C-alpha positions as CSV (number, residue, x, y, z in Angstrom):
1,M,-15.4,191.1,171.7
2,L,-14.4,191.7,167.9
3,T,-14.8,189.3,165.2
4,R,-13.9,188.7,162.6
5,R,-17.8,188.9,161.6
6,E,-20.3,191.5,162.0
7,D,-22.8,188.3,163.0
8,G,-19.7,186.5,165.2
9,G,-17.9,183.9,164.3
10,L,-14.0,183.7,166.0
11,P,-12.2,186.3,167.5
12,L,-10.1,189.5,166.3
13,R,-6.6,189.2,166.7
14,E,-3.9,191.3,165.9
15,H,-0.1,191.7,167.1
16,A,0.4,194.5,168.6
17,A,4.4,196.1,170.9
18,A,4.0,195.6,174.1
19,E,4.3,199.5,174.5
20,D,0.8,199.5,172.9
21,V,-0.9,197.7,174.8
22,R,-3.0,199.9,178.1
23,P,-4.0,197.9,180.9
24,Q,-7.6,197.6,181.1
25,P,-9.4,199.9,182.7
26,P,-10.6,201.0,186.1
27,A,-14.2,200.6,187.0
28,P,-16.4,204.0,185.8
29,P,-16.1,206.5,188.1
30,R,-19.1,206.8,191.1
31,R,-19.5,210.3,190.8
32,G,-19.9,213.3,187.2
33,F,-17.7,214.0,185.9
34,A,-16.3,217.5,186.9
35,L,-16.5,220.8,184.4
36,H,-12.6,221.2,182.6
37,E,-12.1,217.4,183.5
38,M,-9.6,215.8,181.8
39,V,-11.5,212.8,180.3
40,E,-11.1,209.3,177.8
41,A,-13.7,207.6,176.1
42,F,-13.2,203.8,174.9
43,H,-15.4,205.6,170.9
44,N,-14.8,203.3,168.1
45,E,-12.1,200.8,168.8
46,G,-10.0,203.4,170.8
47,W,-9.4,205.8,173.2
48,W,-10.0,209.5,172.7
49,A,-8.4,211.7,175.4
50,G,-10.8,214.9,175.6
51,V,-12.0,217.9,178.1
52,V,-15.5,217.6,180.0
53,C,-16.8,220.7,178.5
54,G,-20.6,220.5,179.7
55,V,-22.0,218.9,183.0
56,P,-26.0,217.8,182.4
57,T,-28.4,218.7,185.8
58,E,-30.0,215.9,184.2
59,E,-30.3,212.1,184.8
60,V,-29.4,211.3,180.7
61,A,-29.5,208.1,179.4
62,L,-28.4,206.5,176.7
63,P,-29.0,203.7,173.9
64,A,-27.5,200.9,174.5
65,G,-26.0,199.7,171.1
66,D,-23.3,197.6,169.3
67,G,-19.9,200.6,170.3
68,E,-19.3,200.2,173.8
69,H,-18.9,204.3,175.7
70,R,-16.0,203.5,179.2
71,P,-15.3,207.2,179.7
72,R,-12.4,207.6,182.5
73,R,-10.1,210.1,184.3
74,V,-6.5,211.0,183.4
């Protein structure tokens, strides 16, 4: 949840036009992504379009941090 201050506090509220509001994303896929597949990822408080440019052959672990990363297919 986004808050007004980094240490917590009141939830952040903003006004937005209805056409700018997106539905909740689907659950993460059970399979990996394919090379050249079109995807979107939630990063830095927004959704960003992209294309898969590499698929690692080994398992990759990312440290949990303050940011939220939720890739999804488009």
